[in-house]
N, C-alpha and C positions, 0 to 999 in steps of 0.2 A: 495281214489282218483279214479275218474271215468276214463274209457277208453279214452274218448274224451280229458280229461285234460292231460293224459299221452302223447297222440299224439300231442296235442297242444304245450306242454312245450318242449318235446324232439324232435319233428319234425318241426312244423311250426316256432316256435320262433327261434330255433337253426339255421334253414335255413335262416330266415330273417336276423338275426344279423350276420351270417356268410358271407352273400353277402355284407352287409354294412361294415364289418370289425370292428364291435363294440364288446366290451368285456362282454356284459351282460351274455351270457351263462356261460362263464368261471367264472365270479364273483358269479353267482348264485350257481354253483357247489362248489366253494371255501367256500362260506358262509354256505352251508349245512354241510360241514366238520368242519369248524372252530368253530361253535357253541358248539361243544363237547370238545374243548380244555380246559385244566385247566386254572385257573385264571392267573397264572404266564405267561403262554405262550401267552394268549390274551393280557396281559399288555405289554409284550415285543414286540409283533407285533404292538400294538398301539404306543408305544414309538418310534419304528423305523420309522413308517409312519409320526409321528409328527416331528421327527428330519429332515426328508427330506422336509417337508412343511416349517419348520422354516428357513432352508437354502434358500429356494425359496423366502420366504417372505422378509427376511432381504436383499436379493440381488436385488429384482425386484418390490417391491410394495411401491410406493412413500409415501403413507400416513402412513403406519406402520414404514417406515424408519424414518420419521420425529417424529412421536409420541413416538417411543421407544427411539430415541436419546434425545428428550426433557426430558424423564423420566430417562435418564442415563443408559439405558439397552442396552447391546451388545449381539450379538449372542452367544459368548463364555461364557456369564454369565449364560446361560440356559443349565445346565448340568444334571438336574433331572426334574422329573415331578413337584416336589415341587417348583423348580425355575420357571418353566413355570406358575405355579399357582399364581405367584406374578405379572405377566404381567397385566397392566391395562385393564379392560374389554372394549369391543366394544359395542357401543350403537346404537339404531335405528337412532337417530339423526345424529350420525357420518356417518352412511351408506348413509343416504339421502343427507347430506351436502357435502360428499367427495366421492361420488360413483365412479367417474372417476379416482380419485387418489388411490382408493382401487383396481383398476385393475392392474394386473401384466404387466409390460412392456416387460417381456420375453415370455409371452404367446400370440402367434400370430394366433392361430386357432379360429374357430367360437365360439362365446359366445351366450348363450341363455338368453334373457331377462325374468325376473320373477318379481313378486310382491306379497306382502302379501295382505290379505283381509282387513286389517285395523281395526280389531275388538277392538284394543286398542285405536282407534281414530287416529292412526298415521301409515298409510300404508308405507311399506318399499319396495323400488325398487332396484333390484340387478341383477347380472348375474351369471350363472353357466356354467360349461363346459359339453360337451357330456359325457366325462368319469365320471364326478361327477353324471350326471343324471343316468347313468347305475349303478353306485354304489348304489344310493339311491333307484332306482326301484328294484334292486336285494335284497336290505335290506327290502324294503316294502313287496316284494313277500314272502320272508322267514318269516317275522313277521306275515303275515296273514295266512301262512301255519300252524302256531302253533294252530290255531283253526280248521284246516282241510281244510280251503279255499285256493285252488290253482287256478292258471290261467286256464281258460277254464271250471271251475265249474259253474253251473247255479247260478247266484248271482243277487239278487234284491238290488238296491241302492236307498236309501231315501236321496237324495243329493241336491246340489245346482244347479241352472240354469246357463247355459253359459252366459257370460257377452257380451253385444253388439249384433249387427246384424250379422248373418252368411250367407254366400253365399250358393247357392244350392249345389255347389260342396263340400263345407265344410260339410254341413249337410249329404250329401250322403257318404262322406268319413267316418264320425263319425258313421253313421249307420252301415256300413260294419264292421268297427273296433269293435263296441260293439256286433254285431251279431257273429263275429268270436270268440270273447272272452266269449260269452254267458252271456252278462250283460244286465239287464233290469233296466233302470235308470229313476227315476222320480224326478223332482224338488219339494221340499217340503218347499220352502220359503213361499208360500201361502198355507194355510191349511184350509179346512172345511170338513164337513161330506161327501160331494160329491167327494172331492179329495181322501179320504180314500176308499170310495166305488169303485172308478175307479181303484185305485192301487190294491185293494183286488181282483177284478175281473180279472185284467191283471195277477196278481200273480198266481191265480188258473190255468190259462192257461199255464203260464210260468213254474210253478213248481220249484221254487228256492230251492236250497240246503242251501243257505246262504243268510242272510240279513245284509247289511252294511249301516250305516247311521249316521247322526248327532244324538247325544243322545236325544235331544228334539223331533226329528222326530220319532225315534224308540219308545219313550214313547207314543207319540200320536197314532201311529199305533197300538201299543200294547193295549192301552185303547180302541181303536175302536174295535179290535177283541174281547176283553172281554165284552164290553158294548153291542155289537150286537150278542154275542154268536157265533162268527165265528171261524173257525179253518183254519190254513194253514199248512197242514201236509207235512212232508218231510224236514223241515228245520233242518239242522244239528247243526248250531250255529248262533249266532247273534254277529256282530262286531260293536262296538261303537267307534266313532271318534269325534274330534273337540270340545267337551265340557266335563266338569267334570262328572265322573260317581260316583254316591252314591249308597249305598246298596238298597234303595227302587227301583232304576232302575233295578237292578239285579232280585229282587223279581217280579217286574212287567213283565219282559221278560220271566222269568220261568213260570209264570201263563199263559201268552198269547201264547207263542211258545212252551213251554215244553222243552226248551233247554237252555244251559248256555249262558251268555253274556261274550264276550272277550273284555276287554278294550284295547285301543291303544292310543299312544301319539305321536304326530307329529306336524309339522308346515310347512308352505309354504317355509321357508328358507332352511329346511333340509329334508322334506318329513317325512319318518318314523324315529322316535327317539327311541321308545320302544313299546313293546306290551306284553300282557299276554300269558303265556302258559296254559296248562290244569290244572296246580296247582293253578292258581289264587291267588298267594301269593306275587304279585308284578309284575312289568313289566320289561322284559329283555331289556337291552340297546343294540342297534346295534353298539357295541363298535369297530368293525373292520372299521367302516366308520366314526364314530363320537366319540369325547371325550367329555363327559358330566361331569361337575363339579358344585359345588355351589360357591357362591361369597365369601366364606371364607375357606382357606385351613385347618382350624382347625375344621370345622363343616361339617357334612354330610347333614344338613338341611339348606335351604336358597334359594336365587334366583338362577335359573338355568342358567349356562353359557355353551354354546355349541361351539365346534371347529369342523369344517368340514375338515376332513383329506385329501380330494381328490378334492376340488374345487380350482385348481391352477390358474384359470382365475381371480377370485375375492375372495381371501381367507377370511373366517370368523374365527377369533381367539378370543376365550373367549367372544362370543357374548351374550349379555343380551337378552334372549328370552322373558322375561316378566312374567315367571312362577315361582312359588315356589314349591319345592319338597324335599323329603327326600330320599337320596341314601342309598343303602345297599351294602357295600363293602367287608364284611367278611363272609357272609353266602351263600353257594351254594344251588341253588334250587333243590328240590327233583326230578325234571325232568331230572337232570344230565347235563344240559347245564352249561358251565362255564361262560356264559355271566353275567355281574353284573346286579343288579336290581335297579329300582326305587321302593322303598318300598311304597311310596304314593306321589300323586300329589295334592298339596294343591290348585292348580288353579292359576289364575292370581295373580300377586303381589297385585292387588287391591282387591282380593277376600277374604279379611279378614277385620274385624272391629277392629280398634284401638281406645282406649279411651285416654283422656288427661292424665290419670295416668300411661299410658304405657301398660295397659292390651290389649292383642291380642286374639281375639276370631275368630277361623277359620269358614269359610262359611259352613262347614259340619253340624254345629249346627242346621241351619235352616231347611234343608231337614229332618233331624232327628226328629225335633220337629213338623214341620208342616205336616208331613205325618199322624199325629194323628188327624188332623183337617179335618173332612169329607167334610165340605162345600167348601174347597179351591181346585180349579182346577189348577191354576198356581199362581206363586208369584215372586216378586222381592224385595229384601231388599236393600235399598239405604241409605247410611249414608250421610245425607244432610249437617251436621256439625259434629264436634267432639262430640257434646252432643246430637244429635238427629238421630234416626233411623226412616225411613218411610217404612212400609211394604205395598207394592202394591199387591193387591190380585184380582184374577178373581174367582168369586164365582158362583156355580150353585144354591146356596140357601143363604139366609141371614145368617150372622155369628151369631151363638147362643151365649147367655151370657156365657155358660160354655166353649165354644171354645175360645172366646175372653179372658176369665179368664186364661185358660190354656196357651195361647200365652204369655200373660203379665207376668204370674208367671215364665215361663221358661226364658224369657228375663231378668227378675229381678234376677233369679238364676245365670245366666251367666255374667251379667253386673253389678250387685250389685248397682243399682240405679245411675250408671254413665251416662246413656243415657235415653232420653225421647223417648218413642215409640208412633208413630202415625200410625194407620191402615187406608189405603185408598182403597176403592173399585174401580176397573177399568174394562173396557170391554175387554181390550187386553194388553198383554205385548209385547212391540215392540222388534223386533230383531235388531241386529247390521247390518251394511251394508253388512257384509259377511254372513249373515243368521244365526248367532249364537245367543244363549241366555245364560245368566249367572245368577247365584243365587245372587251374591253380587256385589254391586257397593260401594267399600270402599272409605274412605276419609283419606289417609295417612297424617301424620303430615307434614305440610309445603307445601301441594299441594292443588289443587282444586279438587272437587268431579269429579268422572268419569261419563261416560254416557253409561255404558254397561247394558245389560239386560239378563234375563234368565228365565227358568222354571225348575221345578223339579217334579218328580212323587210323588203323594200323595195317 
């Protein structure tokens, strides 16, 4: 931790939040301590916070009052976490259609409007409280600190661009804000060799200790460094966000930066949900702020449901975030933290291939196979129908017969002739409106195909 970072965190931030009367410094100190509690103490804290939230919800949130009454559920029925796990989940559609009814009638203070980027094709608009915002920023700060990255450290962001036109005052304010935090931010929604050359030259002057970005942006910058034989010395670690991380990405980062990659998991609805520590054996959940479950009380794997324990203005209870994951509830990490783990994130619920027979093939198969195909720069696998896969590829050279044979053989191995594979060459893999790219566009039974995109390192 640099001297400037110490001064920034303990001096400037503490003074700012002290003057405004907000709890961020206290919450940040609390989280620094609570991460070392044992699992039982963390679960008890979580249950206490959940009980308070439930009392608030049943007494003051019209939509939940009606929804749970229709389901025959009363507050006194929820005596354990297992009881809570039987509450019907909250969906994006419900949030969008009943947003005002999901606001608490007892919460009279200011609410902050937020929205998701809509990478699922369905943006979600919602509100959070200032207290909830401080809880999530404190959780985010702690999560990033596990990689060594603390507020005030020199950090290069390969990120998205601000949406809409900004006033001169707003631009100046943001410039001062990022200067004080020592952040150098580049939009990587549009990428070409000139973009990476500009970023590299600016980074040489800036001398970042950390690089944070979308997975696909980190991959492209890493390839640029390798292909042009460039070095960016002094980088302590690289932090990935917003997109799935596969093993080839870690190998690429290690080659380009000579440093490990730290995976993180979050969303606009909740900010930081989980992040890796130096053990890289899973992602620690920010369980003091969020309760993370799967869609089945009997399973640790499934669709992720998230409860925000501190957003009293517009509570989210068992919210379907749209991801699939495997939770680890019984093993304590070697780092010594008692925080539970997400063992693996399978990606969007759509990021798997399902066949008519019920076979489910995870998206990880394709980065694992296609990394062995040297002609491919980027790809997207789209399940057009239950019986057909289309592999869209960006190539730097024509696909050789041996490479095509390898791809078809591996698809046959995993799908057993249940799907037809079509390979299509394209010039560019489009990003979603939020700037993300995905590996798989699945076709779940009973639904229409999605429209997500992705790239992966090869």
